[in-house]
C-alpha positions as CSV (number, residue, x, y, z in Angstrom):
1,M,0.0,0.0,0.0
2,S,1.1,3.5,-0.6
3,M,1.4,6.3,1.8
4,Q,-1.3,8.0,-0.3
5,T,-3.8,5.3,0.6
6,M,-2.9,5.7,4.3
7,Q,-3.4,9.5,3.9
8,T,-6.7,9.0,2.1
9,I,-8.0,6.8,5.0
10,L,-6.9,9.4,7.6
11,C,-8.2,12.4,5.7
12,R,-11.6,10.6,5.2
13,G,-11.7,10.1,8.9
14,A,-11.0,13.7,9.5
15,V,-14.0,14.9,7.5
16,D,-16.5,11.9,7.8
17,S,-17.6,11.3,11.4
18,A,-19.5,8.2,10.5
19,F,-16.4,6.7,8.9
20,T,-14.3,7.7,11.9
21,A,-16.8,6.0,14.2
22,A,-16.7,2.8,12.1
23,L,-12.9,3.0,11.8
24,L,-12.6,3.1,15.6
25,S,-15.2,0.5,16.4
26,S,-15.0,-2.0,13.5
27,P,-11.8,-1.2,11.5
28,R,-11.8,-4.3,9.4
29,A,-15.3,-3.6,8.1
30,A,-14.6,0.1,7.6
31,L,-11.5,-0.6,5.6
32,Q,-12.9,-3.4,3.3
33,E,-13.0,-1.1,0.3
34,Y,-9.3,-0.3,0.5
35,N,-8.1,-3.8,-0.2
36,L,-5.4,-3.7,2.5
37,D,-3.2,-6.7,3.0
38,A,-2.9,-8.2,6.5
39,A,0.1,-6.2,7.6
40,E,-1.5,-2.9,6.4
41,L,-4.8,-3.7,8.1
42,S,-3.0,-4.5,11.3
43,I,-1.9,-0.9,11.6
44,F,-5.5,0.0,12.0
45,A,-7.1,-3.1,13.5
46,D,-4.8,-5.1,15.7
47,V,-5.0,-2.9,18.8
48,P,-8.2,-0.8,19.5
49,A,-7.6,2.9,19.0
50,A,-9.2,5.6,21.0
51,S,-8.9,8.4,18.4
52,L,-8.1,9.2,14.8
53,N,-5.0,11.0,16.2
54,E,-3.8,7.7,17.7
55,L,-4.3,6.0,14.3
56,A,-2.3,8.8,12.6
57,G,0.5,8.1,15.0
58,R,0.6,4.5,14.0
59,V,0.7,5.4,10.4
60,E,3.6,7.8,11.1
61,D,5.4,5.0,12.9
62,W,4.8,2.7,9.8
63,R,6.0,5.5,7.5
64,T,9.2,6.1,9.3
65,G,9.9,2.4,10.1
66,R,9.6,2.8,13.8
67,P,8.2,0.0,15.9
68,M,4.5,0.4,16.4
69,Q,3.6,2.1,19.6
70,T,0.7,0.5,21.4
71,P,-1.1,1.7,24.5
72,Q,0.2,0.3,27.7
73,R,-1.9,-2.5,29.1
74,V,-2.3,-3.5,32.6
75,F,-1.8,-7.2,33.2
76,A,-2.9,-9.1,36.3
77,L,-0.1,-10.5,38.3
78,A,-0.1,-14.3,38.7
79,S,-0.4,-15.3,42.3
């Protein structure tokens, strides 16, 4: 996928609130029309995002080759 496709997705999210809501709640369904491969789709879908800004950060990480930043998770300690 090209950076242009990533930008298209983010720009659409910036102007289309229904698409943004779908992108955040059901990213796989929202992105079907873009024919993303598994690695590309994972940028948007593997870890739930709280905002379009968070998704834009993931795209920037992908663009620059940085490891994907994911929100910290709290794990229960085994007793």
